[in-house]
MIKEDREN-825053 format. One record per residue (C-alpha): residue number from 1; x, y, z. Coordinates in nm, 2 decimals. Example, Ala and Ser with C-alpha at 12.3 -4.5 7.8 and 13.67 -1.06 7.14 Angstrom:
% residues 2
<atom><nr>1</nr><x>1.23</x><y>-0.45</y><z>0.78</z></atom>
<atom><nr>2</nr><x>1.37</x><y>-0.11</y><z>0.71</z></atom>
This chain:
% residues 74
<atom><nr>1</nr><x>8.39</x><y>-6.81</y><z>-1.15</z></atom>
<atom><nr>2</nr><x>8.42</x><y>-6.50</y><z>-1.33</z></atom>
<atom><nr>3</nr><x>8.10</x><y>-6.28</y><z>-1.39</z></atom>
<atom><nr>4</nr><x>7.98</x><y>-5.95</y><z>-1.53</z></atom>
<atom><nr>5</nr><x>7.85</x><y>-5.71</y><z>-1.30</z></atom>
<atom><nr>6</nr><x>7.64</x><y>-5.43</y><z>-1.34</z></atom>
<atom><nr>7</nr><x>7.75</x><y>-5.15</y><z>-1.08</z></atom>
<atom><nr>8</nr><x>7.64</x><y>-4.83</y><z>-0.94</z></atom>
<atom><nr>9</nr><x>7.86</x><y>-4.56</y><z>-0.80</z></atom>
<atom><nr>10</nr><x>7.77</x><y>-4.43</y><z>-0.50</z></atom>
<atom><nr>11</nr><x>7.83</x><y>-4.09</y><z>-0.34</z></atom>
<atom><nr>12</nr><x>8.19</x><y>-4.17</y><z>-0.29</z></atom>
<atom><nr>13</nr><x>8.23</x><y>-4.29</y><z>-0.64</z></atom>
<atom><nr>14</nr><x>8.29</x><y>-4.62</y><z>-0.55</z></atom>
<atom><nr>15</nr><x>8.14</x><y>-4.91</y><z>-0.78</z></atom>
<atom><nr>16</nr><x>7.88</x><y>-5.12</y><z>-0.60</z></atom>
<atom><nr>17</nr><x>7.69</x><y>-5.40</y><z>-0.76</z></atom>
<atom><nr>18</nr><x>7.36</x><y>-5.39</y><z>-0.83</z></atom>
<atom><nr>19</nr><x>7.30</x><y>-5.68</y><z>-1.06</z></atom>
<atom><nr>20</nr><x>7.51</x><y>-5.96</y><z>-1.21</z></atom>
<atom><nr>21</nr><x>7.49</x><y>-6.26</y><z>-1.48</z></atom>
<atom><nr>22</nr><x>7.55</x><y>-6.61</y><z>-1.40</z></atom>
<atom><nr>23</nr><x>7.54</x><y>-6.75</y><z>-1.78</z></atom>
<atom><nr>24</nr><x>7.23</x><y>-6.61</y><z>-1.93</z></atom>
<atom><nr>25</nr><x>7.08</x><y>-6.54</y><z>-1.57</z></atom>
<atom><nr>26</nr><x>7.03</x><y>-6.21</y><z>-1.44</z></atom>
<atom><nr>27</nr><x>7.08</x><y>-6.17</y><z>-1.07</z></atom>
<atom><nr>28</nr><x>6.94</x><y>-5.83</y><z>-0.94</z></atom>
<atom><nr>29</nr><x>7.12</x><y>-5.74</y><z>-0.56</z></atom>
<atom><nr>30</nr><x>6.87</x><y>-5.67</y><z>-0.32</z></atom>
<atom><nr>31</nr><x>7.09</x><y>-5.51</y><z>-0.06</z></atom>
<atom><nr>32</nr><x>7.50</x><y>-5.52</y><z>0.02</z></atom>
<atom><nr>33</nr><x>7.52</x><y>-5.68</y><z>0.36</z></atom>
<atom><nr>34</nr><x>7.86</x><y>-5.65</y><z>0.42</z></atom>
<atom><nr>35</nr><x>8.19</x><y>-5.52</y><z>0.24</z></atom>
<atom><nr>36</nr><x>8.57</x><y>-5.50</y><z>0.27</z></atom>
<atom><nr>37</nr><x>8.93</x><y>-5.47</y><z>0.12</z></atom>
<atom><nr>38</nr><x>9.25</x><y>-5.64</y><z>0.09</z></atom>
<atom><nr>39</nr><x>9.54</x><y>-5.52</y><z>-0.10</z></atom>
<atom><nr>40</nr><x>9.44</x><y>-5.59</y><z>-0.44</z></atom>
<atom><nr>41</nr><x>9.03</x><y>-5.70</y><z>-0.41</z></atom>
<atom><nr>42</nr><x>8.73</x><y>-5.55</y><z>-0.27</z></atom>
<atom><nr>43</nr><x>8.47</x><y>-5.79</y><z>-0.18</z></atom>
<atom><nr>44</nr><x>8.07</x><y>-5.76</y><z>-0.10</z></atom>
<atom><nr>45</nr><x>7.87</x><y>-5.96</y><z>0.06</z></atom>
<atom><nr>46</nr><x>7.50</x><y>-5.94</y><z>-0.12</z></atom>
<atom><nr>47</nr><x>7.16</x><y>-6.05</y><z>-0.12</z></atom>
<atom><nr>48</nr><x>6.97</x><y>-6.10</y><z>-0.39</z></atom>
<atom><nr>49</nr><x>6.58</x><y>-6.05</y><z>-0.46</z></atom>
<atom><nr>50</nr><x>6.55</x><y>-6.47</y><z>-0.48</z></atom>
<atom><nr>51</nr><x>6.71</x><y>-6.47</y><z>-0.09</z></atom>
<atom><nr>52</nr><x>7.02</x><y>-6.63</y><z>-0.18</z></atom>
<atom><nr>53</nr><x>7.34</x><y>-6.47</y><z>-0.04</z></atom>
<atom><nr>54</nr><x>7.66</x><y>-6.45</y><z>-0.27</z></atom>
<atom><nr>55</nr><x>8.00</x><y>-6.30</y><z>-0.24</z></atom>
<atom><nr>56</nr><x>8.19</x><y>-6.13</y><z>-0.53</z></atom>
<atom><nr>57</nr><x>8.53</x><y>-6.02</y><z>-0.56</z></atom>
<atom><nr>58</nr><x>8.64</x><y>-5.73</y><z>-0.75</z></atom>
<atom><nr>59</nr><x>9.01</x><y>-5.76</y><z>-0.87</z></atom>
<atom><nr>60</nr><x>9.09</x><y>-5.36</y><z>-0.90</z></atom>
<atom><nr>61</nr><x>9.36</x><y>-5.35</y><z>-1.12</z></atom>
<atom><nr>62</nr><x>9.21</x><y>-5.58</y><z>-1.41</z></atom>
<atom><nr>63</nr><x>8.81</x><y>-5.46</y><z>-1.33</z></atom>
<atom><nr>64</nr><x>8.75</x><y>-5.80</y><z>-1.33</z></atom>
<atom><nr>65</nr><x>8.47</x><y>-5.97</y><z>-1.11</z></atom>
<atom><nr>66</nr><x>8.47</x><y>-6.33</y><z>-0.98</z></atom>
<atom><nr>67</nr><x>8.17</x><y>-6.51</y><z>-0.78</z></atom>
<atom><nr>68</nr><x>8.34</x><y>-6.67</y><z>-0.50</z></atom>
<atom><nr>69</nr><x>8.07</x><y>-6.80</y><z>-0.25</z></atom>
<atom><nr>70</nr><x>7.73</x><y>-6.89</y><z>-0.32</z></atom>
<atom><nr>71</nr><x>7.54</x><y>-6.95</y><z>0.01</z></atom>
<atom><nr>72</nr><x>7.18</x><y>-7.05</y><z>0.13</z></atom>
<atom><nr>73</nr><x>6.86</x><y>-6.86</y><z>0.15</z></atom>
<atom><nr>74</nr><x>6.85</x><y>-6.55</y><z>0.40</z></atom>
């Protein structure tokens, strides 16, 4: 599912998700729990303020973001 993500460029200049939009709902990221790379994508496992875990994927070449996993509560 493609999503719109609000990012913050950290000290290394890499964009990290701070909030994202699912339809009309804005979900704020409390913390990035993990991150990893593959040749075309950057992945972020995040915990939202509502306690839900999400995995977001950033397609570097196109700049698009996708929600690829929605988990349970922490």
